[in-house]
C-alpha positions in Angstrom: 0.0 0.0 0.0 1.2 3.5 -0.7 0.1 7.1 0.1 0.8 10.5 -1.4 2.3 13.3 0.8 -1.2 14.2 2.2 -1.9 10.6 3.3 -4.3 9.7 0.6 -4.0 6.0 -0.5 -2.7 5.8 -4.0 -2.3 2.1 -4.4 -3.1 -1.1 -2.5 -2.5 -4.7 -3.4 -4.6 -7.8 -2.9 -2.7 -9.0 0.1 -3.3 -5.8 2.0 -7.0 -5.9 1.0 -7.3 -9.4 2.4 -5.3 -8.8 5.6 -7.2 -5.6 6.3 -10.5 -7.4 5.5 -11.5 -4.6 3.1 -13.6 -6.7 0.8 -15.7 -4.2 -1.2 -14.3 -1.1 0.4 -12.6 1.1 -2.1 -9.6 2.5 -0.2 -7.7 4.1 -3.2 -8.4 7.8 -3.2 -9.4 7.8 0.5 -7.3 9.2 3.3 -5.4 6.7 5.4 -7.6 7.5 8.3 -10.3 5.4 6.6 -8.4 2.4 8.2 -8.7 3.9 11.7 -11.3 1.4 12.9 -9.6 -1.7 11.5 -5.9 -0.8 12.0 -5.2 2.3 14.1 -1.5 1.5 14.6 -1.1 1.5 10.8 -2.7 4.9 10.5 -0.6 6.3 13.4 2.6 4.9 11.8 1.8 6.5 8.5 0.9 9.9 9.9 4.1 9.9 12.1 6.2 9.0 9.1 4.5 11.6 6.9 5.2 14.2 9.5 8.8 13.3 9.6 8.7 12.3 13.3 10.2 8.9 12.8 12.3 7.0 10.4 11.4 3.6 8.9 9.1 1.8 11.3 9.3 -2.0 11.4 6.9 -3.5 14.0 4.3 -6.0 14.5 0.6 -5.1 14.8 -2.5 -7.1 15.4 -5.4 -6.7 13.0 -8.8 -7.7 14.1 -10.4 -9.7 11.3 -13.9 -11.3 11.2 -13.0 -14.6 12.9 -9.5 -14.0 14.3 -6.8 -11.6 15.3 -4.1 -11.6 12.7 -0.4 -10.9 13.6 1.0 -8.7 10.8 4.5 -7.4 10.2 4.4 -3.7 9.4 7.0 -1.6 7.8 6.4 2.1 6.9 9.0 3.9 4.9 8.9 7.5 3.6 9.3 8.2 -0.1 11.9 11.0 -0.3 14.2 12.2 2.4 12.1 14.7 4.2 8.6 16.2 4.4 9.6 19.1 2.1 10.2 16.7 -0.8 6.5 15.9 -1.0 6.8 12.1 -1.0 4.3 9.8 0.6 4.8 6.5 2.4 5.0 2.9 1.4 3.4 0.5 3.8 4.5 -3.2 3.7 2.2 -5.7 5.5 3.4 -9.3 6.1 1.0 -12.0 7.3 2.8 -13.6 10.3 0.2 -16.4 11.0 2.3 -19.2 9.5 5.4 -18.0 11.4 3.5 -17.8 14.7 2.1 -21.3 14.1 5.6 -22.6 13.6 6.8 -20.9 16.7 4.0 -22.5 18.7 4.9 -25.9 17.2 8.5 -25.4 18.3 7.3 -24.5 21.8 5.1 -27.6 21.9 8.0 -29.8 20.8 10.3 -28.2 23.4 7.7 -29.1 26.1 7.5 -32.7 24.8 11.3 -32.9 24.8 11.5 -31.6 28.4 8.8 -34.2 29.4 10.9 -36.9 27.7 14.0 -35.8 29.6 12.1 -35.8 32.8 10.7 -39.3 32.2 14.1 -40.6 31.4 15.6 -39.2 34.6 12.7 -40.7 36.7 13.2 -44.1 35.0 16.9 -43.9 35.7 16.3 -43.1 39.4 13.8 -46.0 39.7 16.3 -48.3 38.1 19.0 -47.2 40.6 16.6 -48.0 43.5 16.0 -51.6 42.4 18.5 -54.5 43.0 20.8 -55.2 40.1 21.3 -58.9 40.4 18.1 -60.0 42.1 19.8 -59.9 45.5 19.3 -57.3 48.2 21.8 -56.8 50.9 21.2 -55.2 54.2 24.3 -54.3 56.1 24.2 -53.0 59.7 26.2 -49.9 60.5 28.8 -52.2 62.1 29.6 -55.1 59.7 31.4 -57.1 62.5 28.1 -57.5 64.4 26.1 -60.7 63.7 23.1 -58.6 62.6 24.7 -58.1 59.2 22.9 -60.4 56.8 22.5 -61.0 53.1 19.0 -61.8 51.9 18.3 -63.4 48.6 15.0 -63.2 46.8 
């Protein structure tokens, strides 16, 4: 998506239309503020960049769709070096749902690996508690006393 120097949207691609859930809304020719209800952080980032208050803004925003909240990578870059040149902004939106799903899968696998390590440690300790050769020895604190005995199973 891109705007002119006044913040009017000049072009928008299909991905941005889908991510912003614009459907039949014609955004080209409208001020960027038309997105205020759907994506206020995008509007703020565009306005701040147009006013020259900030440089390129890479961030992550959440867009509220019909059925879900969509994590979106957002980058806003000014066209031209300063506000006097009259350039607009270019807004790049990246759908981060697949990346977030992969991160969640990695966290799930890490939890399973930790559970496996725990189960292995417990099994090792249980094995250490059981007799190794089928014999159990009980030795009194003083081995010279007759109470020392060896029991076999």
